[in-house]
BADREN-743137 format. One line per field, with one value per residue: residue number from 0; residue in three letters; y negated, x, z negated of N, C-alpha, C in turn. Coordinates in steps of 0.001 Angstrom, whole numbers, m for minus. Each point is the difference from the previous one (the first is absolute). Layout:
BADREN-743137
pos = (NUM | ...)
code = (ala | ...)
n.Y = (Y | ...)
n.X = (X | ...)
n.Z = (Z | ...)
ca.Y = (Y | ...)
ca.X = (X | ...)
ca.Z = (Z | ...)
c.Y = (Y | ...)
c.X = (X | ...)
c.Z = (Z | ...)
//
This chain:
BADREN-743137
pos = (0 | 1 | 2 | 3 | 4 | 5 | 6 | 7 | 8 | 9 | 10 | 11 | 12 | 13 | 14 | 15 | 16 | 17 | 18 | 19 | 20 | 21 | 22 | 23 | 24 | 25 | 26 | 27 | 28 | 29 | 30 | 31 | 32 | 33 | 34 | 35 | 36 | 37 | 38 | 39 | 40 | 41 | 42 | 43 | 44 | 45 | 46 | 47 | 48 | 49 | 50 | 51 | 52 | 53 | 54 | 55 | 56 | 57 | 58 | 59 | 60 | 61 | 62 | 63 | 64 | 65 | 66 | 67 | 68 | 69 | 70 | 71 | 72 | 73 | 74 | 75 | 76 | 77 | 78 | 79 | 80 | 81 | 82 | 83 | 84 | 85 | 86 | 87 | 88 | 89 | 90 | 91 | 92 | 93 | 94 | 95 | 96 | 97 | 98 | 99 | 100 | 101 | 102 | 103 | 104 | 105 | 106 | 107 | 108 | 109 | 110 | 111 | 112 | 113 | 114 | 115 | 116 | 117 | 118 | 119 | 120 | 121 | 122 | 123 | 124 | 125 | 126 | 127 | 128 | 129 | 130 | 131 | 132 | 133 | 134 | 135 | 136 | 137 | 138 | 139 | 140 | 141 | 142 | 143 | 144 | 145 | 146 | 147)
code = (met | lys | ile | thr | lys | ile | ile | gln | trp | asp | met | gly | his | arg | ile | leu | asn | his | arg | ser | val | cys | lys | gly | leu | his | gly | his | arg | tyr | lys | ala | glu | val | thr | val | ser | gly | asp | leu | val | asn | ser | thr | thr | lys | ser | glu | his | gly | met | val | met | asp | phe | ala | asp | ile | lys | ser | ile | ala | lys | thr | glu | ile | his | asp | lys | leu | asp | his | gly | phe | met | val | trp | asp | lys | asp | glu | glu | leu | ile | lys | phe | phe | arg | glu | ser | glu | gly | his | lys | met | val | val | val | pro | phe | thr | ser | thr | ala | glu | asn | val | ala | gln | tyr | ile | phe | asp | ala | ile | ser | lys | gln | ile | ser | asp | lys | phe | gly | thr | gly | leu | lys | leu | ser | ser | val | lys | leu | trp | glu | thr | pro | thr | ser | tyr | ala | leu | cys | glu | arg | gln | ser)
n.Y = (m16513 | 426 | 328 | m25 | 867 | 204 | 837 | 66 | 1297 | 560 | 1263 | 1043 | 1266 | 710 | 465 | 75 | m16 | m746 | 422 | m836 | m799 | m506 | 1449 | m931 | m385 | m1539 | m718 | m1425 | m1498 | m686 | m505 | m907 | m92 | m1090 | 181 | m1200 | m221 | m881 | m499 | m995 | m305 | m619 | 291 | m1114 | 236 | 1567 | 353 | 523 | m1699 | 235 | 1022 | 1101 | 575 | m459 | m95 | m1231 | m645 | 472 | m1 | m707 | 99 | m295 | m731 | m858 | 286 | m767 | m1649 | m575 | 280 | m586 | m1208 | 606 | m39 | 733 | m268 | 595 | 917 | 276 | 472 | m1185 | 1238 | 473 | m956 | 175 | 1208 | m424 | m768 | 614 | 549 | m1208 | m634 | m1576 | 701 | m637 | 873 | 109 | 321 | 371 | m527 | m21 | 957 | m417 | 390 | m584 | 882 | 628 | m44 | m167 | 1049 | 673 | m609 | 370 | 1057 | 816 | m767 | 1363 | 704 | m811 | 143 | m813 | 209 | m952 | m225 | 1216 | 475 | 960 | m380 | 1003 | 1039 | m59 | 284 | 918 | m179 | 1124 | m469 | 1207 | m139 | m702 | 1367 | 185 | m531 | m309 | m157 | m970 | m269 | m1430 | 878 | m393)
n.X = (m22184 | 342 | 1667 | 416 | 569 | 454 | 198 | 609 | m84 | 1087 | m950 | 1122 | m122 | m619 | m785 | 92 | m888 | 605 | m1189 | 237 | 159 | m248 | 111 | m117 | 1051 | m708 | m221 | 181 | m534 | 493 | m1117 | 369 | m1447 | 683 | m1692 | 154 | m6 | m1052 | 223 | 97 | 1784 | m558 | 1532 | m348 | 651 | m693 | 970 | m1045 | 329 | m1389 | 1359 | m614 | 1183 | 1493 | m248 | 754 | m617 | m1067 | 662 | 890 | m1143 | m1014 | 1259 | m41 | m1778 | m207 | 38 | 764 | m716 | m975 | 590 | m276 | m477 | 628 | m1355 | 266 | m1241 | 246 | m1300 | 295 | 79 | m302 | m994 | m970 | 63 | m719 | m896 | 254 | m424 | m302 | 421 | m174 | m487 | m1539 | 263 | m1403 | 1011 | m1393 | m1004 | m42 | m989 | 755 | m1460 | m649 | m1018 | 595 | 402 | m1564 | m20 | 1090 | m147 | m1286 | 383 | 1122 | m949 | m1319 | 1193 | 46 | m1482 | 294 | m1063 | 416 | m809 | m175 | 397 | m56 | 1252 | m157 | 369 | m790 | 773 | 422 | m50 | 195 | 530 | m459 | m1404 | 120 | m424 | 1173 | m943 | 493 | m932 | 1127 | m1221 | 84 | m519 | 643)
n.Z = (m8550 | 1124 | m195 | 1778 | m211 | 1565 | m358 | 943 | 219 | m352 | m33 | m188 | 64 | m879 | 125 | m768 | m879 | 1092 | 641 | 580 | 1161 | m997 | 107 | 1435 | 501 | m129 | 669 | m686 | 1088 | m676 | m579 | m955 | m261 | m842 | m1206 | m236 | m1376 | m318 | m636 | 761 | 600 | m1018 | 157 | 61 | m1024 | 366 | 706 | m1301 | m309 | 430 | m512 | 91 | 726 | 265 | 1408 | m131 | m1562 | 465 | 835 | m1187 | m580 | 852 | 165 | m1140 | m613 | 1503 | 933 | m1210 | m1057 | 1230 | 512 | 1129 | m1004 | m735 | m158 | m1202 | m80 | m1574 | 368 | 738 | m471 | 231 | 379 | m1226 | 357 | 1225 | m349 | m1064 | 625 | 250 | 1048 | m593 | m1304 | 145 | m699 | m219 | m1121 | 44 | m1054 | 1173 | 322 | 1190 | m807 | 588 | m542 | 288 | 1164 | 601 | m891 | 421 | 1212 | m46 | m562 | 879 | 881 | m696 | m257 | 1003 | m72 | m102 | m1258 | 369 | 816 | m738 | 837 | m635 | 636 | 874 | 80 | 658 | 1275 | m6 | 1209 | m75 | 1176 | 295 | 184 | 927 | 205 | m1054 | m1579 | m1090 | m759 | m724 | m1094 | m843 | m853 | m206)
ca.Y = (m73 | 1043 | m32 | 1548 | 48 | 1177 | 510 | 1377 | 695 | 1100 | 887 | 901 | 556 | 1234 | 407 | 1752 | 1308 | m230 | 961 | m660 | m757 | m1073 | 759 | 437 | m1276 | m759 | m1615 | m562 | m1149 | 179 | m1068 | 42 | m1312 | m309 | m1128 | m382 | m897 | m542 | m1713 | m643 | m645 | m1507 | m1022 | m519 | 114 | 694 | 716 | 706 | m381 | 804 | 1168 | 1564 | 270 | m4 | 1226 | 88 | 1145 | 1037 | 304 | 113 | 763 | 1345 | 168 | 788 | 743 | 1015 | 295 | 612 | 1176 | 1031 | 125 | 1132 | 1088 | 1350 | 422 | 1456 | 304 | m18 | 1016 | 868 | 602 | m119 | m1409 | m1085 | 602 | m222 | m1191 | 68 | 753 | m473 | m1257 | m810 | m366 | m853 | 433 | m771 | 1248 | m662 | 1433 | 543 | 170 | m1613 | m972 | m1511 | m803 | m169 | m983 | m1522 | m304 | m355 | m1260 | m1012 | m110 | m888 | m1333 | m874 | m249 | m1099 | m1250 | m592 | m930 | m1045 | m842 | m251 | 108 | 1535 | 787 | 1165 | 548 | 347 | 833 | 822 | 1100 | 950 | 365 | 1187 | m91 | m964 | m15 | 513 | m295 | m61 | m1514 | 564 | m946 | 330 | 395 | m1134)
ca.X = (615 | 1207 | 940 | 825 | 1374 | 474 | 1475 | 290 | 1188 | m183 | 513 | m672 | m964 | m557 | m897 | 1270 | m763 | m1409 | m331 | m111 | 1202 | 264 | 1061 | 1446 | 1023 | m33 | m27 | m1370 | m324 | m933 | 6 | m750 | m592 | 174 | m695 | m40 | m921 | 425 | m307 | 994 | 667 | m389 | 1155 | 33 | 1747 | 607 | m133 | m1193 | m1224 | m1017 | m343 | 193 | 1352 | 528 | m109 | 1330 | 776 | m374 | 359 | 800 | 13 | m323 | 803 | 966 | m820 | m238 | 592 | 1465 | m8 | m559 | 255 | 1145 | m258 | m900 | m560 | m84 | m348 | 917 | m19 | 342 | 1492 | 275 | 545 | 1370 | 1335 | 177 | 434 | 1540 | 1390 | 165 | 244 | m9 | m1375 | m150 | m947 | m653 | m825 | m845 | m762 | m1267 | m386 | m138 | m867 | m285 | m1010 | 1642 | 828 | m657 | 84 | 1111 | 391 | m756 | 506 | 1218 | m392 | m734 | 814 | 615 | m811 | m260 | m949 | 1290 | m653 | m1479 | m1563 | m155 | 780 | m41 | 44 | m1770 | m80 | 796 | m590 | 1299 | m806 | 878 | m350 | m1086 | m1409 | m521 | 1014 | m282 | m227 | 157 | m438 | 123 | m672 | m859)
ca.Z = (1517 | 798 | 1128 | m66 | 269 | 61 | 276 | 519 | 22 | 1248 | m1634 | 394 | m881 | 316 | m1112 | m816 | m157 | 631 | 431 | 1129 | 251 | m1613 | m905 | 468 | 39 | 959 | m414 | 653 | m401 | m1370 | m71 | m1126 | m184 | m1375 | m607 | m1689 | m11 | m1513 | m129 | 176 | m1052 | 92 | m608 | 1337 | 374 | 208 | 1265 | 461 | 261 | 298 | 186 | m760 | m72 | 1195 | 799 | 163 | m765 | 99 | 818 | m586 | m870 | 1049 | 658 | m1173 | m395 | 626 | 1122 | m401 | m95 | 746 | 1459 | 478 | m940 | 221 | m887 | m70 | m1181 | m244 | m116 | 1252 | m426 | 1246 | 630 | m1042 | 136 | 1190 | m458 | m901 | 814 | 951 | m30 | 1067 | 104 | m1199 | m1278 | m891 | m649 | m574 | m660 | 746 | 1287 | 849 | 780 | 696 | m1253 | m800 | 427 | m416 | m1005 | 49 | 593 | m602 | m1054 | 208 | 444 | m1381 | m1101 | 294 | 761 | m659 | m77 | m497 | m225 | m619 | 1070 | 220 | 841 | 122 | 1503 | 289 | 651 | 1686 | 1040 | 641 | 1118 | 56 | 1963 | 326 | m325 | m1501 | m410 | m1258 | m905 | m1381 | m306 | m1376 | m604 | m1529)
c.Y = (1025 | m326 | 1502 | m445 | 1136 | 674 | 1459 | 670 | 1367 | 1220 | 1423 | 820 | 1630 | 326 | 2062 | 579 | m513 | 843 | m547 | m91 | m799 | 381 | 250 | m1436 | m652 | m1459 | m908 | m1320 | 27 | m1896 | m464 | m1374 | m348 | m1205 | m258 | m759 | m1472 | m1695 | m842 | m768 | m1551 | m653 | m935 | m394 | 859 | 718 | 1017 | m148 | 113 | 1220 | 819 | m126 | m565 | 1209 | 856 | 949 | 1355 | 595 | 363 | 1439 | 1554 | 445 | 1085 | 1203 | 1559 | 597 | 310 | 1351 | 1513 | 262 | 555 | 1093 | 1630 | 152 | 1293 | 308 | 610 | 1920 | 1435 | m266 | 80 | m950 | m501 | 699 | m88 | m1679 | m222 | 728 | m615 | m1680 | m849 | 115 | m440 | 819 | m761 | 1144 | m304 | 1294 | 113 | 102 | m1105 | 2 | m969 | m309 | 151 | m1194 | m1303 | 48 | m389 | m1391 | m796 | 86 | m1319 | m1219 | m1092 | m328 | m974 | m1299 | m1209 | m1680 | m748 | m1586 | 17 | 343 | 1120 | 621 | 1365 | 905 | 772 | 1591 | 439 | 547 | 103 | 778 | 1114 | 43 | m960 | 198 | 900 | m1007 | 578 | m1303 | 651 | m1637 | m137 | 237 | m1249 | m1243)
c.X = (849 | 64 | 747 | 1188 | 325 | 1222 | 269 | 1674 | m31 | 797 | m697 | m533 | m288 | m1234 | 249 | m1235 | m1885 | m209 | 256 | 1700 | 697 | 611 | 1725 | 434 | m651 | m54 | m1194 | 678 | m813 | m608 | m558 | m650 | m97 | m354 | m52 | m1461 | m117 | m770 | 723 | 155 | m71 | 982 | 341 | 1763 | 715 | m212 | m803 | m1611 | m747 | 21 | m43 | 1230 | 451 | 112 | 2026 | 25 | m1025 | 1022 | 1448 | m238 | m239 | 1472 | 946 | m293 | m39 | 1004 | 1650 | m137 | m487 | 310 | 984 | m30 | m970 | m566 | 365 | m496 | 929 | 96 | 380 | 1727 | 512 | 599 | 1498 | 1187 | 535 | 1363 | 998 | 912 | m126 | 432 | m857 | m1964 | m463 | m1284 | m516 | m1431 | m1063 | m588 | m1350 | 206 | 99 | m1144 | m300 | m337 | 1301 | 763 | m596 | m79 | 1142 | 491 | m1009 | 917 | 1128 | m215 | m507 | 1035 | 1117 | m939 | m156 | m503 | 848 | m1239 | m1507 | m857 | m475 | 162 | 271 | 173 | m1081 | 317 | 1037 | m510 | 1329 | m778 | 1865 | 327 | m730 | m1445 | m219 | 947 | m670 | m114 | m97 | m390 | 132 | m1117 | m688 | 38)
c.Z = (m197 | 858 | 228 | 758 | 1055 | 268 | 724 | m361 | 715 | m1374 | 751 | m1530 | 488 | m1217 | 149 | 739 | 1267 | 916 | 1731 | 426 | m752 | m592 | 398 | m324 | 855 | m744 | 692 | m731 | m810 | 98 | m1281 | m183 | m1220 | 46 | m834 | 206 | m1152 | 653 | 733 | m818 | 5 | m680 | 1058 | 133 | m5 | 1568 | 477 | m292 | 1021 | 593 | m885 | m516 | 1117 | 755 | m51 | m1170 | m170 | 1370 | m349 | m1134 | 918 | 1027 | m1295 | m37 | 1165 | 973 | m188 | m178 | 564 | 1392 | 276 | m881 | 4 | m1495 | m707 | m1653 | m794 | m494 | 1673 | 78 | 1964 | 894 | m1414 | 167 | 1150 | 231 | m788 | 950 | 1476 | m416 | 1623 | m482 | m1340 | m673 | m578 | m852 | m1007 | m772 | 246 | 1683 | 604 | 1211 | 345 | m1750 | m1530 | m44 | m173 | m1897 | m842 | 125 | m1462 | m1344 | m296 | m45 | m955 | m1220 | 626 | 4 | m1860 | m14 | m334 | m304 | m487 | 952 | 163 | 1123 | m503 | 1436 | 2 | 461 | 1015 | 636 | 789 | 1357 | 318 | 1907 | 517 | m387 | m1242 | m935 | m1634 | m979 | m1220 | m171 | m1371 | m823 | m1190 | 1050)
//
């Protein structure tokens, strides 16, 4: 069984060496569809009985790992010295330094890795993060799926 929770946030970035306007500073209203899979919890004494995972628990993890860290931030590749210098010399900005260029594909993988570490199979149902679908625009997304 699979279930999905959606989270949205606003974030800026640039693709430093891109051939078009994406190399300039810009932002998006990102949307991530976080999908977990596993068997249903069959313990009748637990709040999660009949669920793969409580949606509230997915929301809490996503808020901590995505929204709180990225919302109204600017994702900066650690090789973008010009932008890092700008943010360090100015105040009131939320810089999120990452070891990759912030393409939708790389951000989807970043989110997948962060959330995957927080998913605990505490009921022995095979619970795991199945995928993260990251919408960068209303018509474009990257899908990061579990490979094993």
